[in-house]
N, C-alpha and C positions, 0 to 999 in steps of 0.2 A: 630269203634264208632257208628255202625249201627246194633244193635243186631236184628236179624230177628226171634228170638225165645226167650222164657223166661226160665231161669233156676232157680232152687231153690238156693236162697242165704243164707249166714250163718245167724245165729241168731244174733240180735242186741248185741253189746258189744263184739263179738268174734273179736280177733285181725286180722289184715291184714298185712302180710310181703310185703313190697314195695322195689323195687330194682332199678327201672328206674326213669322216670319223676315223679312219685308219691312220690318219696323220698324227693322232694323239697317242703316245707311247703307251699310256694306261690302257687304251682300248685293245691295242694289239696284245699287250701283255695279259689281259683278261682272257683273250682268245687262245693264244698260243703258249702262254705260260712264261713269256719273256718278252722284252723289248729289243728287237734286232738292231743292228747298226742302221743309222739313217743319216742322210745329208739332204739339205735343201735342193730342190730341183724345179725347173720350169718346163712346161709343155706348151709351145706356141700352137696357135690355131684351135684351142680348145678353152671352154669356160666351164666353171664348176657352177652348175645351175641348181637353184632350189627346186625341190620336187613337191607337187601338190600333196598335201596331207602327210608329209614324212619329214622327219628331223634330220635325215642325212641327204646328201646331194647326189647328182648324177653328173658325169662328165660328157659334154657334148661339143661337137664341132661348132666353132664360131670364128669367123673370118677377123683377123686383127686382135683376137683375145690372146690371153696367156694365162694358163692354169698354173697356180702356185701350189707346190706340194712337197713331198719328200720321197727319196729314193730309199727304199728298204733293201738291205743286202744280207746275204747269209741265211736266206730262208731254206729250210730243209724241205724234203718231199712231204713229210707229215705237216708242216706249217702251210705249205701251199694247199694241201687238201682241207685243212680246217678253214683256212681263209676262203677258199672257194665255196665251201659248204655254208659259210656265213652269208655270202652275198646273194642278193635277191635274184630271181630268175630273169628280171629285165636288164641284167648286166651281161655284156659280152666281154670276155678276155682278149684283149688285143695287143699286138706289139706296137710300140711307139719309139720315137726318138726323143729324148729329153736333154735338156741342158743342167748339168750338174757342175757347179763351179765353173772352171774354164774349159771343161770337156763336154762334148755331145756324146751320149751313150745310148745303147739300146736297152729297153725295159719292157716290161708288160704292165697294163693297166686295165681296170675295169671301166668300160664305156657304157653309158646308159642308152637304152633303146626305146624308152616309153616317153610319156608326156613329161614336159618340164615347163616351169614357170618362166617369165621374162626376168625375174630377179636372179642375182647370183647369190649362192649360199655363203653364209658367213661363218668362218671358223671361230672368230672372236665371239659372236652371239651364241653359237652352239656352245662354246666352252662355259660362258656365263650363265646360260639358261637351261641347257639340257645335259651337260657332260656327267654330272654325278649319277643321275637317273639312267643314262645310257650305260654307264659302267656296270650298274647293277644288272641291267638286262643282258649285258654281254656275259657277265659271270653266270647268270642263270642259264642263258643259251649253252655255254660251255659245260656246265654241270650236267645238263640234259644229254648233250652229245656224249659225254663220258659214260652216263648211265646207259645210254642206248648201245654203245659199243660193248659194254659189259654184258648186255643181255643177248647179243647176237652170238 
């Protein structure tokens, strides 16, 4: 969540493939103030890995696997900046080709670059065990971001 360097972000309106905590509309709404349009999507050749000591996952390459997620569309430049600031430094923003409905389309996604576990992350377990607390953390993070912007 503390990016120490600036990266070039996608152009506004380019889609984002989300597979972890951002797949929950409430999480995205806490961060950017709204839930953008989304549709189910698949990313072949990747898995959503559990991370040691973290409640959120990382996307890693895995032969024969398919990552299930959602394609977020209609993101503004401000939305991209907020979402990018939210992501840990161990994520790289990469272009990918995803399957959404009957079509294959280009999107961006955050891939994990550090250690993962052998287990896959479970969206269902996260929703049941962590989501309410995570939403509170997202709201606090966003409040701090707004306060920081007001002091600059």
